[in-house]
BALOBA-1460 file (C-alpha; in Angstrom, 3 decimals):
// residues 266
<rec num="1" residu="m" x="17.907" y="14.347" z="9.047"/>
<rec num="2" residu="k" x="15.521" y="15.092" z="6.181"/>
<rec num="3" residu="v" x="12.316" y="13.060" z="6.192"/>
<rec num="4" residu="t" x="9.002" y="12.663" z="4.413"/>
<rec num="5" residu="l" x="6.078" y="12.887" z="6.813"/>
<rec num="6" residu="l" x="3.069" y="10.865" z="5.666"/>
<rec num="7" residu="t" x="-0.292" y="10.908" z="7.445"/>
<rec num="8" residu="g" x="-2.820" y="8.094" z="7.226"/>
<rec num="9" residu="a" x="0.044" y="5.693" z="6.602"/>
<rec num="10" residu="s" x="-1.247" y="2.472" z="8.145"/>
<rec num="11" residu="s" x="-3.605" y="1.311" z="5.376"/>
<rec num="12" residu="g" x="-4.961" y="1.967" z="1.890"/>
<rec num="13" residu="i" x="-3.296" y="4.653" z="-0.210"/>
<rec num="14" residu="g" x="-1.112" y="5.714" z="2.715"/>
<rec num="15" residu="e" x="0.359" y="2.251" z="3.221"/>
<rec num="16" residu="a" x="1.004" y="1.866" z="-0.509"/>
<rec num="17" residu="w" x="2.636" y="5.292" z="-0.558"/>
<rec num="18" residu="a" x="4.868" y="4.434" z="2.397"/>
<rec num="19" residu="k" x="6.112" y="1.318" z="0.611"/>
<rec num="20" residu="s" x="6.794" y="3.189" z="-2.637"/>
<rec num="21" residu="l" x="8.643" y="5.997" z="-0.869"/>
<rec num="22" residu="a" x="10.685" y="3.509" z="1.129"/>
<rec num="23" residu="a" x="11.685" y="1.739" z="-2.088"/>
<rec num="24" residu="e" x="13.010" y="5.071" z="-3.346"/>
<rec num="25" residu="k" x="15.074" y="5.500" z="-0.161"/>
<rec num="26" residu="h" x="13.047" y="8.255" z="1.511"/>
<rec num="27" residu="n" x="13.529" y="8.458" z="5.267"/>
<rec num="28" residu="l" x="10.002" y="8.392" z="6.662"/>
<rec num="29" residu="v" x="7.836" y="9.483" z="9.543"/>
<rec num="30" residu="l" x="4.552" y="7.595" z="9.373"/>
<rec num="31" residu="v" x="1.488" y="8.956" z="11.180"/>
<rec num="32" residu="a" x="-1.739" y="7.095" z="11.988"/>
<rec num="33" residu="r" x="-3.789" y="5.706" z="14.884"/>
<rec num="34" residu="s" x="-2.838" y="2.030" z="14.615"/>
<rec num="35" residu="e" x="0.468" y="1.455" z="16.412"/>
<rec num="36" residu="n" x="0.721" y="-2.235" z="15.542"/>
<rec num="37" residu="k" x="0.339" y="-1.577" z="11.816"/>
<rec num="38" residu="l" x="2.789" y="1.325" z="11.911"/>
<rec num="39" residu="k" x="5.365" y="-0.667" z="13.845"/>
<rec num="40" residu="t" x="5.161" y="-3.558" z="11.369"/>
<rec num="41" residu="l" x="5.449" y="-1.225" z="8.376"/>
<rec num="42" residu="c" x="8.406" y="0.599" z="9.917"/>
<rec num="43" residu="n" x="10.275" y="-2.617" z="10.695"/>
<rec num="44" residu="q" x="9.688" y="-4.086" z="7.232"/>
<rec num="45" residu="s" x="10.693" y="-0.911" z="5.386"/>
<rec num="46" residu="s" x="13.805" y="-0.154" z="7.413"/>
<rec num="47" residu="q" x="15.086" y="-3.742" z="7.175"/>
<rec num="48" residu="q" x="14.356" y="-4.083" z="3.462"/>
<rec num="49" residu="y" x="15.677" y="-0.727" z="2.288"/>
<rec num="50" residu="g" x="18.140" y="0.355" z="4.981"/>
<rec num="51" residu="i" x="16.397" y="3.655" z="5.657"/>
<rec num="52" residu="s" x="15.182" y="5.430" z="8.786"/>
<rec num="53" residu="v" x="11.472" y="4.847" z="9.331"/>
<rec num="54" residu="q" x="9.822" y="6.294" z="12.429"/>
<rec num="55" residu="y" x="6.205" y="6.589" z="13.461"/>
<rec num="56" residu="i" x="3.879" y="8.786" z="15.510"/>
<rec num="57" residu="v" x="0.645" y="7.327" z="16.856"/>
<rec num="58" residu="i" x="-2.104" y="9.937" z="17.031"/>
<rec num="59" residu="d" x="-5.767" y="10.538" z="16.247"/>
<rec num="60" residu="l" x="-5.718" y="13.269" z="13.621"/>
<rec num="61" residu="t" x="-9.348" y="14.184" z="14.267"/>
<rec num="62" residu="q" x="-8.266" y="15.731" z="17.586"/>
<rec num="63" residu="p" x="-7.956" y="19.547" z="17.498"/>
<rec num="64" residu="n" x="-4.367" y="19.653" z="18.811"/>
<rec num="65" residu="a" x="-2.999" y="16.791" z="16.703"/>
<rec num="66" residu="d" x="-1.009" y="19.043" z="14.362"/>
<rec num="67" residu="l" x="0.809" y="20.719" z="17.262"/>
<rec num="68" residu="l" x="1.674" y="17.401" z="18.900"/>
<rec num="69" residu="i" x="3.107" y="16.071" z="15.631"/>
<rec num="70" residu="f" x="5.103" y="19.246" z="15.024"/>
<rec num="71" residu="e" x="6.522" y="19.235" z="18.553"/>
<rec num="72" residu="e" x="7.474" y="15.567" z="18.214"/>
<rec num="73" residu="t" x="9.372" y="16.080" z="14.955"/>
<rec num="74" residu="e" x="11.120" y="19.088" z="16.512"/>
<rec num="75" residu="k" x="12.040" y="16.992" z="19.551"/>
<rec num="76" residu="r" x="13.518" y="14.308" z="17.268"/>
<rec num="77" residu="k" x="15.401" y="17.021" z="15.321"/>
<rec num="78" residu="l" x="13.832" y="15.993" z="12.022"/>
<rec num="79" residu="i" x="13.643" y="18.214" z="8.961"/>
<rec num="80" residu="v" x="10.327" y="17.615" z="7.195"/>
<rec num="81" residu="d" x="11.337" y="18.155" z="3.586"/>
<rec num="82" residu="c" x="8.187" y="16.561" z="2.195"/>
<rec num="83" residu="l" x="4.745" y="16.602" z="3.828"/>
<rec num="84" residu="i" x="2.031" y="14.337" z="2.458"/>
<rec num="85" residu="n" x="-1.402" y="15.103" z="3.933"/>
<rec num="86" residu="n" x="-2.943" y="11.802" z="2.949"/>
<rec num="87" residu="a" x="-5.168" y="11.090" z="5.969"/>
<rec num="88" residu="g" x="-8.851" y="11.631" z="5.385"/>
<rec num="89" residu="i" x="-12.223" y="10.160" z="6.238"/>
<rec num="90" residu="g" x="-15.630" y="10.377" z="4.654"/>
<rec num="91" residu="t" x="-19.283" y="10.459" z="5.557"/>
<rec num="92" residu="a" x="-22.116" y="9.382" z="3.300"/>
<rec num="93" residu="g" x="-25.864" y="9.064" z="3.402"/>
<rec num="94" residu="d" x="-28.833" y="11.331" z="4.007"/>
<rec num="95" residu="f" x="-27.299" y="14.399" z="5.684"/>
<rec num="96" residu="t" x="-29.939" y="14.491" z="8.429"/>
<rec num="97" residu="q" x="-29.216" y="10.862" z="9.321"/>
<rec num="98" residu="i" x="-25.441" y="11.208" z="9.638"/>
<rec num="99" residu="e" x="-24.231" y="11.758" z="13.190"/>
<rec num="100" residu="l" x="-23.183" y="15.384" z="13.634"/>
<rec num="101" residu="a" x="-20.091" y="14.267" z="15.578"/>
<rec num="102" residu="d" x="-18.987" y="12.222" z="12.558"/>
<rec num="103" residu="e" x="-19.371" y="15.231" z="10.251"/>
<rec num="104" residu="q" x="-17.393" y="17.426" z="12.641"/>
<rec num="105" residu="a" x="-14.580" y="14.879" z="13.012"/>
<rec num="106" residu="m" x="-14.410" y="14.540" z="9.226"/>
<rec num="107" residu="m" x="-14.174" y="18.298" z="8.720"/>
<rec num="108" residu="q" x="-11.534" y="18.584" z="11.451"/>
<rec num="109" residu="l" x="-9.322" y="15.978" z="9.777"/>
<rec num="110" residu="n" x="-9.929" y="16.738" z="6.108"/>
<rec num="111" residu="m" x="-9.577" y="20.507" z="6.414"/>
<rec num="112" residu="i" x="-8.352" y="21.916" z="9.726"/>
<rec num="113" residu="t" x="-5.634" y="19.364" z="10.508"/>
<rec num="114" residu="l" x="-4.467" y="19.490" z="6.892"/>
<rec num="115" residu="v" x="-4.266" y="23.297" z="6.917"/>
<rec num="116" residu="s" x="-2.569" y="23.340" z="10.317"/>
<rec num="117" residu="l" x="0.138" y="20.835" z="9.394"/>
<rec num="118" residu="t" x="0.711" y="22.662" z="6.119"/>
<rec num="119" residu="h" x="1.083" y="25.983" z="7.934"/>
<rec num="120" residu="r" x="3.559" y="24.648" z="10.489"/>
<rec num="121" residu="y" x="5.892" y="22.899" z="8.049"/>
<rec num="122" residu="l" x="5.547" y="25.368" z="5.188"/>
<rec num="123" residu="k" x="7.040" y="28.126" z="7.338"/>
<rec num="124" residu="q" x="10.177" y="26.026" z="7.782"/>
<rec num="125" residu="m" x="10.286" y="25.143" z="4.085"/>
<rec num="126" residu="r" x="10.158" y="28.834" z="3.210"/>
<rec num="127" residu="e" x="13.145" y="29.452" z="5.470"/>
<rec num="128" residu="r" x="15.075" y="26.700" z="3.634"/>
<rec num="129" residu="n" x="13.750" y="27.761" z="0.221"/>
<rec num="130" residu="s" x="12.848" y="24.167" z="-0.607"/>
<rec num="131" residu="g" x="10.266" y="21.512" z="0.110"/>
<rec num="132" residu="t" x="7.260" y="19.590" z="-1.161"/>
<rec num="133" residu="i" x="3.699" y="19.386" z="0.137"/>
<rec num="134" residu="i" x="1.114" y="17.034" z="-1.327"/>
<rec num="135" residu="n" x="-2.519" y="17.232" z="-0.254"/>
<rec num="136" residu="v" x="-4.897" y="14.400" z="-1.057"/>
<rec num="137" residu="a" x="-8.374" y="15.399" z="-2.184"/>
<rec num="138" residu="s" x="-10.719" y="13.279" z="-4.311"/>
<rec num="139" residu="m" x="-12.642" y="13.320" z="-7.549"/>
<rec num="140" residu="a" x="-15.418" y="14.698" z="-5.318"/>
<rec num="141" residu="a" x="-13.406" y="17.933" z="-5.304"/>
<rec num="142" residu="f" x="-14.619" y="18.682" z="-8.831"/>
<rec num="143" residu="m" x="-18.376" y="18.765" z="-8.149"/>
<rec num="144" residu="p" x="-21.054" y="18.806" z="-5.435"/>
<rec num="145" residu="a" x="-22.082" y="15.305" z="-4.357"/>
<rec num="146" residu="p" x="-25.572" y="14.694" z="-2.937"/>
<rec num="147" residu="f" x="-25.513" y="12.186" z="-0.073"/>
<rec num="148" residu="m" x="-21.836" y="12.995" z="0.485"/>
<rec num="149" residu="a" x="-22.430" y="16.728" z="0.833"/>
<rec num="150" residu="a" x="-20.012" y="17.647" z="3.631"/>
<rec num="151" residu="y" x="-17.338" y="15.217" z="2.461"/>
<rec num="152" residu="a" x="-17.355" y="16.574" z="-1.100"/>
<rec num="153" residu="a" x="-17.327" y="20.142" z="0.217"/>
<rec num="154" residu="s" x="-14.273" y="19.346" z="2.342"/>
<rec num="155" residu="k" x="-12.443" y="18.088" z="-0.739"/>
<rec num="156" residu="v" x="-13.463" y="21.166" z="-2.751"/>
<rec num="157" residu="f" x="-11.824" y="23.136" z="0.051"/>
<rec num="158" residu="v" x="-8.633" y="21.070" z="-0.194"/>
<rec num="159" residu="k" x="-8.473" y="21.570" z="-3.953"/>
<rec num="160" residu="s" x="-8.953" y="25.336" z="-3.777"/>
<rec num="161" residu="f" x="-6.545" y="25.707" z="-0.859"/>
<rec num="162" residu="t" x="-3.833" y="23.660" z="-2.542"/>
<rec num="163" residu="e" x="-4.054" y="25.355" z="-5.929"/>
<rec num="164" residu="a" x="-3.911" y="28.822" z="-4.390"/>
<rec num="165" residu="l" x="-1.034" y="27.929" z="-2.082"/>
<rec num="166" residu="s" x="0.882" y="26.355" z="-4.955"/>
<rec num="167" residu="e" x="0.936" y="29.605" z="-6.877"/>
<rec num="168" residu="e" x="1.558" y="31.671" z="-3.762"/>
<rec num="169" residu="n" x="4.727" y="29.731" z="-2.979"/>
<rec num="170" residu="r" x="6.128" y="29.352" z="-6.484"/>
<rec num="171" residu="p" x="8.857" y="32.031" z="-5.904"/>
<rec num="172" residu="f" x="10.185" y="30.043" z="-2.939"/>
<rec num="173" residu="n" x="11.114" y="26.856" z="-4.827"/>
<rec num="174" residu="i" x="8.416" y="24.903" z="-2.976"/>
<rec num="175" residu="r" x="6.191" y="22.409" z="-4.757"/>
<rec num="176" residu="i" x="2.614" y="22.213" z="-3.500"/>
<rec num="177" residu="m" x="0.605" y="19.546" z="-5.250"/>
<rec num="178" residu="l" x="-2.864" y="17.997" z="-5.217"/>
<rec num="179" residu="l" x="-3.690" y="14.312" z="-5.654"/>
<rec num="180" residu="c" x="-7.257" y="13.431" z="-6.668"/>
<rec num="181" residu="p" x="-8.006" y="9.703" z="-6.561"/>
<rec num="182" residu="g" x="-11.310" y="8.312" z="-7.694"/>
<rec num="183" residu="a" x="-13.003" y="5.238" z="-6.254"/>
<rec num="184" residu="t" x="-10.270" y="3.133" z="-4.651"/>
<rec num="185" residu="e" x="-10.198" y="-0.227" z="-2.877"/>
<rec num="186" residu="t" x="-9.718" y="1.064" z="0.673"/>
<rec num="187" residu="r" x="-11.653" y="1.024" z="3.958"/>
<rec num="188" residu="f" x="-13.261" y="4.362" z="3.055"/>
<rec num="189" residu="f" x="-16.862" y="3.140" z="2.897"/>
<rec num="190" residu="e" x="-16.428" y="0.821" z="5.862"/>
<rec num="191" residu="t" x="-15.179" y="3.757" z="7.933"/>
<rec num="192" residu="a" x="-18.037" y="5.889" z="6.614"/>
<rec num="193" residu="k" x="-20.495" y="3.207" z="7.813"/>
<rec num="194" residu="i" x="-21.794" y="2.542" z="4.299"/>
<rec num="195" residu="n" x="-22.960" y="-0.991" z="3.460"/>
<rec num="196" residu="q" x="-22.442" y="-2.718" z="0.103"/>
<rec num="197" residu="e" x="-25.894" y="-1.809" z="-1.250"/>
<rec num="198" residu="d" x="-25.448" y="1.878" z="-0.451"/>
<rec num="199" residu="k" x="-21.896" y="1.792" z="-1.778"/>
<rec num="200" residu="k" x="-23.153" y="0.480" z="-5.110"/>
<rec num="201" residu="a" x="-25.825" y="3.204" z="-5.185"/>
<rec num="202" residu="l" x="-23.202" y="5.905" z="-4.728"/>
<rec num="203" residu="l" x="-20.539" y="4.515" z="-7.067"/>
<rec num="204" residu="g" x="-22.656" y="2.928" z="-9.776"/>
<rec num="205" residu="n" x="-20.322" y="1.341" z="-12.331"/>
<rec num="206" residu="a" x="-17.317" y="3.461" z="-11.405"/>
<rec num="207" residu="n" x="-13.912" y="2.044" z="-12.233"/>
<rec num="208" residu="i" x="-12.263" y="1.136" z="-8.915"/>
<rec num="209" residu="q" x="-8.483" y="1.430" z="-8.614"/>
<rec num="210" residu="t" x="-6.140" y="-0.250" z="-6.172"/>
<rec num="211" residu="p" x="-4.082" y="1.881" z="-3.760"/>
<rec num="212" residu="a" x="-0.938" y="0.806" z="-5.621"/>
<rec num="213" residu="m" x="-2.340" y="2.152" z="-8.900"/>
<rec num="214" residu="v" x="-3.135" y="5.513" z="-7.292"/>
<rec num="215" residu="v" x="0.304" y="5.784" z="-5.719"/>
<rec num="216" residu="e" x="2.054" y="4.867" z="-8.978"/>
<rec num="217" residu="e" x="0.408" y="7.870" z="-10.646"/>
<rec num="218" residu="a" x="1.138" y="10.044" z="-7.615"/>
<rec num="219" residu="m" x="4.839" y="9.183" z="-7.751"/>
<rec num="220" residu="k" x="4.954" y="9.983" z="-11.476"/>
<rec num="221" residu="g" x="3.202" y="13.285" z="-10.813"/>
<rec num="222" residu="m" x="5.724" y="14.169" z="-8.102"/>
<rec num="223" residu="k" x="8.583" y="13.644" z="-10.528"/>
<rec num="224" residu="s" x="6.942" y="15.669" z="-13.300"/>
<rec num="225" residu="n" x="6.062" y="18.591" z="-10.995"/>
<rec num="226" residu="k" x="2.353" y="18.496" z="-11.766"/>
<rec num="227" residu="t" x="0.178" y="20.740" z="-9.615"/>
<rec num="228" residu="i" x="-2.886" y="18.494" z="-9.949"/>
<rec num="229" residu="i" x="-2.537" y="14.723" z="-10.238"/>
<rec num="230" residu="i" x="-5.673" y="12.801" z="-11.189"/>
<rec num="231" residu="s" x="-5.297" y="9.042" z="-10.957"/>
<rec num="232" residu="g" x="-6.729" y="6.929" z="-13.749"/>
<rec num="233" residu="l" x="-7.641" y="7.715" z="-17.355"/>
<rec num="234" residu="t" x="-11.364" y="7.393" z="-16.640"/>
<rec num="235" residu="n" x="-11.095" y="9.936" z="-13.838"/>
<rec num="236" residu="k" x="-9.069" y="12.320" z="-16.017"/>
<rec num="237" residu="i" x="-11.766" y="12.171" z="-18.690"/>
<rec num="238" residu="g" x="-14.474" y="12.548" z="-16.049"/>
<rec num="239" residu="a" x="-12.871" y="15.697" z="-14.672"/>
<rec num="240" residu="k" x="-12.742" y="17.281" z="-18.126"/>
<rec num="241" residu="l" x="-16.333" y="16.311" z="-18.948"/>
<rec num="242" residu="g" x="-17.512" y="17.454" z="-15.556"/>
<rec num="243" residu="a" x="-16.172" y="20.930" z="-16.247"/>
<rec num="244" residu="l" x="-18.442" y="21.127" z="-19.296"/>
<rec num="245" residu="i" x="-21.649" y="19.874" z="-17.664"/>
<rec num="246" residu="p" x="-23.675" y="22.113" z="-15.320"/>
<rec num="247" residu="n" x="-23.486" y="21.095" z="-11.662"/>
<rec num="248" residu="s" x="-27.282" y="20.952" z="-11.523"/>
<rec num="249" residu="m" x="-27.315" y="18.113" z="-14.054"/>
<rec num="250" residu="i" x="-24.520" y="16.229" z="-12.300"/>
<rec num="251" residu="m" x="-26.240" y="16.535" z="-8.914"/>
<rec num="252" residu="k" x="-29.560" y="15.272" z="-10.260"/>
<rec num="253" residu="f" x="-27.854" y="12.263" z="-11.811"/>
<rec num="254" residu="i" x="-26.019" y="11.376" z="-8.593"/>
<rec num="255" residu="a" x="-29.074" y="11.939" z="-6.414"/>
<rec num="256" residu="n" x="-31.428" y="9.922" z="-8.613"/>
<rec num="257" residu="n" x="-29.043" y="6.951" z="-8.537"/>
<rec num="258" residu="a" x="-28.607" y="7.060" z="-4.768"/>
<rec num="259" residu="r" x="-31.946" y="8.292" z="-3.423"/>
<rec num="260" residu="s" x="-33.809" y="4.980" z="-3.460"/>
<rec num="261" residu="t" x="-31.439" y="3.360" z="-1.009"/>
<rec num="262" residu="l" x="-30.035" y="6.323" z="0.908"/>
<rec num="263" residu="q" x="-33.069" y="8.501" z="1.558"/>
<rec num="264" residu="k" x="-36.399" y="7.536" z="3.013"/>
<rec num="265" residu="i" x="-39.025" y="10.046" z="1.889"/>
<rec num="266" residu="k" x="-42.152" y="10.122" z="4.045"/>
């Protein structure tokens, strides 16, 4: 049975994506840590749309997570025709004050697990000469971000990796796409241990989208075969303007806005 495998499916953009895919009759495998949320989402989607919805409970920050997922889908005899690497976490604050273990877990999930899952399922897609892979980055992929240094760098990696792989696999009828959301109403900052004051310092007056808005643009991008999908007009304009402004100016602007609350200078 052909399925779409979606990581980070229990909340935020992932949950909204699962609901949209289910409405379009995709058979799903949902991956996240929260079994209760996954079970509820699976039951609701399968009953409402008459599709197969399965789940795998796993912590994707663990080094062997990709292998365990791959072995489980092989055991269930599932054909992953679409892989959506949506799961991701962030860190924010003065780099020296962020726990090193948090940075390492973030890099493991945002880069290594994403690359590993892509490698495992892409090989099978090449054998079938068909398939879709969508990697979720961020608007942070377009520029360095002081006080989110490692997080932004991880998303730059995802952007570069995805664009290169997209072109590399064009002869094999495989779509490899990148989704770049901007500020979105999710648990991102809560997970990153950022309070409301620090969140405001980092985001300023940024236009915040809902997960449903991001997924609506993602679904349109999937159907139009875009390589890079940027959600929101403001973010699209920001990406174009950002390409014209030197990174040094952008970094100074971000740092000056955030420094007063996020960095204590002795």
